N, C-alpha and C positions, 0 to 999 in steps of 0.2 A: 365643381363649384356650384352652389345652390343658385337657382334663378331667383332674383328678387321679385317680390310681389308687384303686381301691376300698379297698385296705389299703396303708398306707405306714408303715414303721418306719424311723426315721432316727437315726443316731449312737447306737445303743443300747450302753451300757456297763454291765458288772456285774463286780465283783470279790468274791471270798470270801477275806478275809485277803490273803495274798500271791499268790493265784491269780487270773488273769484269765480269766473265763468268756466275756465278750463284750467285744470290743475295738473299739467303734464300728461295730457291724454295721448295715447298711442292708438293707431288704427291701421288695419291692413285689409285690402279687398282685392279680388281677382277679376280679371276681364271675363266677360261672358257669364256673369252671375248677377242675381238680384240680392242686394245686401241691405238688410234693415238696420237702422240705427234707432235703438229703443232707450227709453228712460223716462222717469217722472218729470213733471214740470221743473224747470230750472236745472236739469241735469247737465246741460251743456251740449246737447246733441245738435241743435240748430246752429249754435255758435261754431261748433267744430266744422260743420259743412259750409258755413259762411266764410271760414278761413280758407277752406278748399277752393271756393268760388271767387275769392278775392274781395268779397264784400267787407270782411273784417281782417285787419292786420294783426297777426299774433304778436305777443310780447316775446315769445321764445318758441323754438321748435322748427321743424322743417317738413316740407311736403315734397315727396318724390313720386313722379309719374313715369313708369317704365324705367326707373333707375335714374332719371334726370330731375334735378332739383327745380321746383317751381318757385320763382321769386316775383309773384304778381304785384303790380302797383295798383291794381284794381280789376274789376270784372272783365274789362276788355282783354287784359293779358291772359286770363284763364280761358276765356272763349277762344282765343287764338291757339291755346294749348289743347283744346278739345274738350273743355269742361263746360257744360251748360246746366242751368238750374231752372226749376219751375217752383215758384212759391205760391202760398195761398193768397198773398196780396197781389192784385193784378197790376200789370205795368203797361197795359194797352193804351194807346191814344184813341179815345172814343170817337173822335170825328174822322179818323182815318178809316179806310176800308180794311177788311180783314187781310187782304193780300198785302197792302202797304205795311200793316203791322208786322206781318210775317217776315218781310225782307228788310225791315228797317235796320240799318247798320250793316247789312251785308248785301246791299243792292248790286246786282251785276251792272257793269257799265260797258259802253262801247263808244270809242272816240270821245271819251270824257263825259258822255251823256248816259242817263239811265237806260238800260236795255230792258224795256217792259216785257218783251217776249221771253227773254231769258229769266226774268224775275218770276213770271207766271209758271214757266217750266220747272223752276226750282221749288216753288211753294205748292202748286196745285196737287202733285201726287200725295202730299200729306193730308191736304183737305179731303181729297177723294178717299183716302184710306180711312179717315175718321167720319166719312159721310153718315154712317149709321148713328153716330153720336149727335149729328145735326138734324136728325129726323129724315135722313136720306138725301138732303140737299148738299150742295157745295157752295158755301156762302162767301166766295172769294171777293165779290164786289159789294157786299153788304157792309154798312157801317158797324164798327165794333159796338157802338152805343145801342144798336138795335137788337143785339143778342141778349139772351138771358144769362144769368150768372154762370150756369154750368157750361154753356156754349163758349163764353168768354174764357173759362178755364181751359177748355179744349184748345182754343186758339193759342193760349199761352204755351201749352204742351207742343203744339205744332211749331210754334215760333222757336222753341228750343231745338226741335228735331231738324228744322231747316238748316241749322248750323252744323249738322252732321257730327254730333259729339261722340267722343270715345268714352266719356263719363257723363251720365245724365243723373242729376239730383232732382228727386221729386219730394219736396218738403210740404207735406199736408196737401198735396195736389189733388187728392180725391175728395176733399172736405165738402165741396159745393157741387159734386157731380151726382147725377141720378144713377140709378142702378144700371140702366142700359149703357150709359156712358162709361161707367166703370168697367163693364164687360169689354167694351171696345178697347179701352186703355190697356186692360190686362192682356188682351190678344196682341196688341202692338208691343208691349213690354216683352212678351214671350218671343216675338220676332227679333227684337233688338238683342235679347240675350243670345239667341242662336247665332247672331252675327258677331258676337264678341264684345258688345257694348257692356260696360259696367253700369248698373243702375243702382243708385243709393236711394233708399226709400224710407221716409219718415211718415208715419200715420198714427192717428189715435185709435184706429180700428184694428185690434189684434187679429180679427178674422182675416183681414186682408194680408197681413204678414204671413199667417199660416198658409194661405192659399197661393201666395205669389213668390215668397222669398226663399232663397237657398241658405243664406247665412244671416246671422243677426249679431250685432254688437250691442251690449247693454252698457249704458252709461249712468253714472250716479256721482253727484257732487263734483262734476267737472272732470272725472276720470273714467277710463274704461274698466268695467267690472269683469266682463267675460265676453268671448266670442263663441257662438255655438252654431251647430247645424240645426236649422229650424225643424226639419223633418224628424230629428231624433230627440227633440226637447219638448217635454210637456208644457202646456200653457202655464200651469201653476209654477213650474220652475222658472219660467221667464219672469213671472210676477215677483217671485221671491228674490230673484237677482236684482230686479229694479228697486225693491223695497228694503232688502236686507243684505245684499251682497257687499262684501268688503273689497274696496278697490285695492289693487296690488301696489299702488303708489304709497309712499310714506305719508303723503299729505292727508290729514283727516278731514272730517266733515266740517266745511267752512261756512255753511249756511244756516245752521240751526241756532235758535235763540236760547236753547237750554242745553241739556246734556246730550252727548252723542247717543246714537241708536245703540240698543243692546247688542253686545258682542256675542261671539259664538258660544262663549262659556256662560252666558247669562240665562237665567230661567225665564226672563221676560220674552214675549213674542217679538219678532222682528218689527222694528218701527214703533214699539210701544214706548210710552213715557210713564215714569213713576209719578206719583202725586207730588213728590218733592221737586221734580223738574218742571212742573207746570208753572206758567206765568201767574195763574190765579186759580183758586179752588173752583171746582165745578159749582154751578148754581144748585138750587134746592134739589133734594133727593129725587131721583127719577121714579116715575110711576111705571107700571108694566109696559106701557106703550113707548117708553123712552123719553117722555117729556117731564119736566119738573112738575111736581104735584102742586106746589104752592102757587097762589096768585092766578088771576084771570089774564088772558092774553092782552098785552099792551098793543101789539101789532098783529093783525090777522089778514092774511092774503088768501083769496079764494079764486082759483081757476084764472089766474092772471095771464093774459096773452098780449103779445105785441111783437115788435121786431126781434126775431131769434128767441122768443120766449113763448112757450106753448103749454098753457094750462097749469101753471105753477101754483101750488097751495102750501101754506105753512103758517105757523103761529110763533110769536116770540113774546116771552113774558118779561116783566120788569127785572132788570139785573141779569138777564141771560144774554150770552153771546152765541148767535147762530152762525155757523160757517157755511159758505157756499164753495163747495169743492168740485172736483172734476178737472179734466184737462182744460187748458186755456182755450178760450174762444167757444165755449159751449153755452153762452147766454148769460153768464154771471154778471158781466158789466152792464149788459142791456137791461137785465132785471132791475138792477139798482137805479139805472137811469130812468126807467119807467116809474119806479116808486118816487123818484125825486122830481118828476114832472119834466125831465129833460128829453124824454122820448114819448111818443104817443102810445097810449094804451088802446088796444083793439077789443079787449074784453076782460071780464073779471071784476072783482070787488076788493077794495082795500078798506079795512076797518081800523080805526085808531081809538083805543079805549071803548070799543064797541060801537062807534059811530062811523058811518061811511065817509071817506075823504077821497077826493078826486083832484089832486093838484095838476093843473094843466101847464104849469111853469115852475121853475125852481123857486121863484119868488113866493108863489102860493104854497109850495112845499115847506119853505122856511117858516112862513107864518103859521102853518099847521103844526110845526114842531119837529120837522125833519132837519137833519144835517147830513152833508155829503162830503166824504173825504176821498178824492181820487188818487190813484197811484201815479198819474202823470202830473206831478206837482207844477212843473214848468208851464205846461200848456193850459191846465185847468184849475190848479189849486192856488196859484199865487200870481200877483202882478210883479214880475221879477225886477222890473226897473224902478219900482216904487219903494218908499221907505218901509221898514219893518213895522212901524206904528200903523201905517195905512192898511197893511195886510192883516194885522191883528184886528183892525176895526171893521173890515169890509162887511161881514154878515150882520154885525150890530147896526152899522149905518143903514143898510138896506131895510132892516126891520124897523128901525126908528123912523126912517123916512115914511114908511107906510103908516106909522102911527102918529106922524106929525110932531115927533119929539126930537129936540136938538140936544147935543151933548158938547160940553166945553172941551177944548183941547186938554186942559188940565185933567179932567176926568178920564178922557181917552188914554192919556199917558198912564194914569194910575191904574186903569183897568188892564192895559197891556202889560205893565210891569207885574201886576198880580198874576196874570195868566202865565207870563214867561217864567216866573219863579215857581209857579205850581207845576209846570210841565218840564222844568229844568232846561230851558232854552238859554244857550250861551251866545251873547252878542256884545258888541261894543256900545253903540248908540242906537236908540230907536229911530233915529233919522237916517241911519245907514240903509242903503238899498238891500232888500232881502236877498238879492243875488250874491251878496258878499258872505253869506252864511254857508256852512257845510250842508250837504244834502240832508243829513239827519236832523239838523236844527231847522232847516226849511220845512221838512215834513212835520216836525212838532208844531210849527205855526199853522200848517194846513189843518191840523187837528185842533190845536188850542184856540184858534180864532172862533170856534163854535161855542166855547164854554160860556161866554156871557149870554148867549141866546137860550141857555138851559134846554137843549133839545131833549125830546122824549124818545126819538128814534134816530140812531146814528148809523148811516150807511157808509161802509168803508171798503173801497175797491182796491185791493192789493196795496194797503198803505205802507208796507215795509219794503216795497220793491226798490232795489237799487241803493239801499242804505247799509252801512256796515253793522257788525254784530252788536256793538255797544249801543248805537242809535236804535237798532231794532228792538233790543231789550227795553230801552227806555220808552219806545213807541208803544209797546204792548203793556207796559206799566200804566200808560195813559188810558189805554183801552180798558184795563181792569178798573181804573178809577171811574170811568164813565159808567161801566156796568154797576159798580158798587153804589153809584149815586142814583141808580134806579132806571137808567136808560135801557132801551132794547137795542142791542147792537147786532147789525148784520155785517159779517166780515167775509169778504172774498179774498183769497190768497192763492198765489201761484205756487207756493211752497207748502206741501202737505204737512210738514213738521210744524209750521206756524198754526195750522188749523188744529192739530192734535194738542198743542201746548196751550192754546188760548180759548178754544171753543167748548161749549157744553154739548152741542150737537152739530153735525155737519150734514147738509143736503148735497148729494152728488148729482150734478147736472150733466146731461148728455144730449146734445142737439136741442137745447132749450127746454128739456123736460127733466123732472126729478126722477132719477132711476134708483136711488137708494137714500136712506136716512141712517146715519151712523152715530151711535152714542154709547155711553157706558164702556164696557170692556171691549167692544168692537171698535172703539175709536182709536185706531192705530194707523200708522202709515201703510202697513201691508194691506189692510182692508180698504183704505181710500184708493190706493193704487189699483187694486183689483177691481173695485167698482168703477173707477175712472176708465180702465181699459175695457169696460163693458163685459166682463165675464163673471162678476160677483154673484149674479143670480144662480149660477150653476151649483155652488156649494156653500154659500153663506146664508141661504134662506132669506133673501131680501124680500121675496114676495113680489118682485117686479119682473114680469115675464120678459120685459124689454132688455133687462140687464143680462143677456146671454149672448154668446156668439159661438157658432159651431159650423165649421166648413169641413168637407172631406179633405183629407190630406192629398195634395196634388201629386201626380206622377212627375218625377223630375228626371230628365236625362242628364248624363254627365255634362258638365260645363264644357263648351267647345273651346277651341284655341282662340286666342285673342284675334280680333279683326282690326280693321283700320278705321271703322266708323260706321255710321248708319247707312250711308249710301242711298238713302231714299227708301220708301216703304216697299215691302214685299206683299205678295198676294195673300199669304196665310201663314200661321205659325207652323213651326216644324212638326212633323208627324210624331216625333218622339214625345213632345210635350203635350200634344193635343190642344184643344181649345182651352183658354184660361177658365178656371173654375168660376162658377157664378157666386158672387158674394151673397151671404145670407142676409135677408132683410132684418134691420134692427128697429124698425118702427112701422106703424100701420101704413105709412105712406110709401113704403117700399124702398127707402133709401138704403144704400149699402152700409 
């Protein structure tokens, strides 16, 4: 009788409204291995692991650990089963000491009281093991608030290890770490692997996967495409699996706004779109440099810097849609917030019709001719408890107030009805709360409310996120109308297919910098994914030396038999593995 895999997830499904996050995904992994979960933005990899950790309840499917079914009612149940997770978002209580954060929820007690000595004995070995990542110190009694971001992330990792997991999930856990801290983490991961711990690893740095991981499962459109041995699989094959692999499930591509990706029998490159499948025709014919030859730039950004934005430059002409691509969290949202005056600019110049502008607040940006459409409509784009009419009127009211102009309710109603008809919004009464509308109709209002202000620059931060296919298509029809009216549109999207179908050019961002510009025949999902994974510079001729990654293939010993947990840190990695390989620097600052 075959031995079941250490971890098995079968037929996992999850929908959020009209959006399919997991479409019957299967996943298997063995103890004593480092297993990567790969996929483009929106592929379902994080949702799959959140099902495993009890953060997300699946609609269908099962999770088996060592042959026993897990039925978690929340993260506490999965922690008890030996599954710990580290996310990019920090969960530390800043006013607590590092030690208190590490043992929070698992404090040893004696006679009903906290046993401080036992707590220190449980946590200190991990802090001592990670001392090189803290500059040689052991910050047990320091406040979490006094640590830098990388040190806080290391504390999050220690917090997971204190719980002695059998399965450790690292979801973008290296994103804020310095190179030396990544080195220490890789050494510890090697030790955990030797003891039989299963480590599940998500990262946007393909070099880290090549250096650290034994196996990798590629996901796309909520399904598993393939599971491969990392040491036997070329980088380009991994990228092709992410961009053009065909899931073995019968469910087809559920996220695209146009036609499905080219199949195996098609002559089109993987991820390409025909002109007929685009939401709008491309802007004016491109010049040799890839930019439309007609018209002067309406928006010009020169060496813009700020929070998570590092020296970004670009131009957008009237009627052009410029995409901001790359993996999520690479500075796309921060860039648009800086342009809209919602975040502070630390350097650079912004020109509007050739004249410098420097909005220090959203109000100043609106007066200058900017509009901003957030993806988080509930928190930023709408006043959910207020009537539809008020939400339509918000930007116009603010602008008129600045000009000392009043508008009658009758005119407000007429203006709202005209915009609602123009963008195809379905509603009962303008006095109904906007929260009564579907997600797609809410998002149309987030866009349509700007029409009366006649913006010249429209900043759209993932505007189709979380809406169904029909609403998504209608949303991008509105984008096409804005561009046709002569606006310069800057569009960020977490789905590369949307960028391919809507945009004239796409800037790929990585850690706040532009590492590639994709246009013309290169504007395909395959190219965007390759650039996003930071390997495009090797064979696409981007001219950006940063857009490369190369690490020596690590020596891997056969995976050991399953252990029972971490049991505390050891002194060094096993001799068969050797020290963890050193990540190649991907920017002048030396970050991994």
